[in-house]
matplotlib code that plots the C-alpha trace (Angstrom):
import matplotlib.pyplot as plt

x = [-51.7, -53.7, -55.5, -52.2, -50.9, -54.1, -54.0, -50.3, -51.2, -54.1, -51.8, -49.1, -51.6, -53.0, -49.5, -48.7, -52.0, -51.2, -47.8, -49.0, -51.9, -50.9, -50.9, -53.5, -56.2, -55.4, -58.1, -58.4, -59.7, -58.6, -57.6, -61.1, -62.6, -60.5, -62.0, -61.8, -59.5, -57.2, -57.1, -56.3, -53.5, -51.9, -52.2, -50.7, -47.7, -47.1, -47.5, -44.8, -42.3, -43.0, -41.9, -39.3, -35.5, -33.1, -29.4, -27.1, -24.4, -24.8, -25.7, -24.0, -25.1, -26.8, -30.0, -32.0, -35.7, -37.3, -40.8, -42.8, -44.1, -45.7, -48.9, -51.2, -54.7, -56.1, -59.2, -60.5, -58.7, -56.0, -53.4, -53.0, -49.9, -50.0, -46.6, -45.5, -46.6, -50.1, -49.6, -51.8, -50.1, -52.2, -51.4, -54.0, -53.7, -55.1, -56.1, -53.0, -53.4, -51.6, -49.5, -47.7, -47.2, -45.4, -44.4, -41.4, -39.5, -39.9, -40.9, -43.6, -43.1, -45.7, -45.4, -48.2, -48.6, -47.0, -44.8, -42.9, -43.8, -42.1, -43.1, -41.4, -41.7, -39.1, -41.2, -44.7, -45.0, -45.0, -42.1, -42.3, -40.2, -41.4, -41.4, -39.4, -41.1, -40.2, -42.2, -40.1, -40.0, -38.0, -38.1, -35.9, -36.3, -34.0, -35.3, -35.0, -34.1, -35.9, -34.4, -36.3, -34.5, -35.9, -34.6, -33.0, -32.3, -31.8, -34.0, -33.1, -35.6, -33.8, -36.3, -34.0, -34.2, -37.4, -35.7, -35.2, -31.9, -31.7, -28.7, -28.5, -27.5, -26.6, -24.7, -24.4, -26.2, -27.2, -25.6, -26.8, -28.4, -28.7, -29.4, -28.6, -28.9, -27.3, -25.2, -26.0, -24.4, -24.9, -22.8, -23.0, -21.0, -18.7, -18.9, -19.4, -21.2, -21.0, -23.7, -24.1, -27.8, -28.4, -25.8, -26.5, -22.9, -21.8, -18.4, -17.7, -15.2, -14.7, -13.6, -13.1, -15.8, -15.0, -16.5, -18.1, -19.3, -20.7, -21.0, -21.5, -22.5, -21.2, -21.0, -19.3, -17.8, -18.9, -17.1, -17.5, -15.8, -14.4, -12.1, -8.8, -9.6, -11.9, -13.0, -13.6, -15.3, -14.7, -17.6, -15.8, -12.9, -14.8, -12.0, -12.1, -9.3, -8.6, -7.3, -5.5, -6.2, -3.7, -4.6]
y = [88.9, 87.2, 85.1, 84.0, 83.0, 81.2, 79.3, 78.3, 77.0, 74.9, 73.4, 72.6, 70.8, 68.9, 67.7, 66.5, 64.5, 62.9, 61.9, 60.6, 58.6, 54.9, 53.8, 51.2, 50.4, 47.8, 45.2, 43.6, 40.0, 36.5, 33.4, 31.9, 34.9, 34.1, 32.3, 28.4, 28.2, 30.8, 29.0, 25.7, 27.2, 28.8, 25.6, 23.6, 25.9, 26.0, 22.2, 21.7, 24.0, 22.2, 18.8, 19.9, 19.4, 21.8, 21.1, 23.6, 23.1, 23.3, 20.2, 20.4, 16.9, 16.8, 14.9, 13.4, 13.9, 11.5, 10.1, 9.1, 5.6, 4.7, 6.3, 5.8, 6.3, 6.6, 5.1, 5.5, 2.3, 1.6, 3.0, 1.5, 1.9, 1.1, 0.1, 0.7, -2.8, -2.4, -4.3, -3.0, -3.0, -2.4, -1.3, -1.3, 2.0, 0.6, 4.1, 5.9, 9.5, 10.5, 13.7, 13.8, 11.7, 12.0, 9.8, 10.5, 8.3, 4.7, 5.3, 6.7, 7.9, 8.4, 10.0, 9.1, 9.9, 6.6, 5.4, 6.3, 4.1, 3.4, 1.5, 1.0, -0.5, -3.1, -4.9, -6.0, -4.8, -1.6, -1.2, 0.8, 2.2, 3.7, 7.3, 8.0, 11.0, 13.1, 16.1, 17.5, 15.6, 17.0, 14.9, 14.8, 12.3, 10.6, 8.4, 5.2, 6.5, 8.8, 10.7, 11.9, 14.2, 14.7, 16.4, 13.2, 10.9, 10.6, 7.9, 6.5, 4.5, 2.2, 1.5, -1.0, -3.3, -2.0, -1.3, 1.5, 2.5, 4.9, 7.1, 8.9, 12.5, 13.4, 16.7, 16.5, 18.7, 17.4, 19.5, 17.5, 14.3, 13.0, 10.0, 9.6, 6.2, 3.6, 6.0, 8.3, 10.8, 12.2, 15.0, 16.0, 18.4, 15.6, 12.8, 12.0, 8.8, 7.4, 4.8, 2.0, 1.4, -1.8, -3.7, -1.8, -0.7, 2.4, 4.1, 6.6, 9.4, 11.4, 15.0, 18.2, 20.6, 22.2, 24.9, 22.6, 24.5, 21.9, 18.2, 16.3, 12.7, 11.9, 8.5, 6.2, 9.1, 11.4, 14.6, 16.8, 20.2, 21.8, 24.7, 23.9, 20.2, 17.7, 14.5, 11.9, 8.5, 6.0, 3.5, 1.0, 0.5, 1.4, 3.9, 7.4, 9.9, 13.5, 15.8, 19.1, 22.0, 24.8, 28.1]
z = [1.2, 3.9, 1.3, -0.2, 3.3, 4.1, 0.8, 1.5, 4.9, 3.5, 0.8, 3.4, 5.8, 2.8, 1.8, 5.3, 5.4, 2.1, 3.2, 6.6, 5.1, 4.4, 0.8, 1.4, 3.9, 6.5, 7.0, 10.4, 10.7, 11.3, 9.4, 9.4, 7.6, 4.5, 1.6, 1.9, -1.1, 0.4, 3.7, 2.0, 0.0, 3.1, 5.1, 2.3, 2.0, 5.7, 5.9, 3.2, 5.0, 8.3, 6.9, 4.4, 5.1, 3.5, 3.1, 4.8, 2.1, -1.7, -3.7, -7.0, -8.2, -11.6, -11.2, -14.1, -14.4, -11.9, -12.5, -9.5, -10.3, -7.0, -5.4, -2.4, -1.2, 2.3, 3.8, 7.4, 8.5, 5.9, 3.6, 0.1, -2.1, -5.8, -7.3, -10.9, -11.9, -10.5, -7.2, -4.3, -0.9, 2.2, 5.8, 8.6, 10.6, 13.9, 14.9, 13.8, 12.7, 9.6, 10.0, 6.6, 3.5, 0.2, -2.7, -4.9, -7.4, -6.3, -2.6, -0.4, 3.2, 5.9, 9.3, 11.8, 15.4, 16.3, 13.5, 10.3, 7.4, 4.1, 1.0, -2.3, -5.8, -4.8, -2.1, -1.4, 2.3, 4.3, 6.6, 9.8, 12.6, 15.9, 16.9, 20.1, 21.7, 18.7, 17.4, 14.6, 11.2, 8.3, 5.1, 2.0, -0.9, -3.3, -6.1, -4.0, -0.5, 2.0, 4.9, 8.0, 10.4, 13.9, 17.0, 18.2, 15.2, 11.5, 9.9, 6.5, 4.6, 2.0, -0.7, -2.4, 0.7, 2.2, 5.6, 8.1, 9.7, 12.6, 13.6, 16.9, 16.6, 20.2, 19.8, 16.1, 13.5, 10.0, 7.2, 4.2, 3.1, -0.5, -2.7, -6.4, -8.1, -5.8, -3.7, -0.8, 1.5, 5.0, 6.3, 10.0, 12.1, 13.1, 10.6, 6.9, 5.8, 2.3, 1.4, -1.2, -0.7, -2.7, -0.7, 2.6, 2.9, 4.8, 5.1, 7.9, 8.0, 11.2, 10.9, 12.9, 12.3, 8.9, 6.7, 4.1, 1.0, -1.3, -2.3, -5.5, -6.4, -9.8, -11.5, -8.9, -6.9, -4.1, -3.4, -0.3, -0.6, 2.5, 3.0, 1.3, 0.7, -1.0, 0.7, -2.0, -1.9, -4.7, -4.8, -7.0, -4.6, -1.4, -0.7, 0.9, 0.4, 1.2, -1.5, -0.5, -2.7, -3.6, -2.2]

ax = plt.figure().add_subplot(projection="3d")
ax.plot(x, y, z, "-o")
ax.set_aspect("equal")
plt.show()
């Protein structure tokens, strides 16, 4: 009987140890002990998230496949962009340090420690705008237009015209930015901006803060869906309207 009880106790203790033991062995260490390839992959992923802007409302626009037809290379003292027709465009850095760069569609954007740069297939020069004590840079690309959201401003690079526009945010938050073909949209917590980029036209609608759910750029129209209504922009007539929905 004693042997049976002793065996039972041994089995019980062993079961507790098996349950308490973690399913894998934890390895202590630091980032620099990882393989170089692993470190590079982690840094690349973190860098992408650091500079990526994500819309806060759903984009229901149907986008075609967009081919990137512009590229760039970097030397110690210059950046060079190569357009779709083979033209080489240079920019002297003058000691600027590159923080982030990306090409998409017909444009390339660069963020340095001093300026934001843009270059496109439609012009033969880099265009720059200065940084005003800003540290956060979130980028989103359309085929011909790039958006950079900082803690103080929204910067829009219009690749059609190779020019920058800056919008002060003050107490506003950016909900969404988008570009499809010639049209564009910016939705903030106070205003909606509809853009016709080739002609540098912008149409503003003020609104009380609403629960926006989605937006869509389709043909010559832009639709912004809010609770119980749709705000519509007709690019042919340059008209905005508000459509009430049945509940």
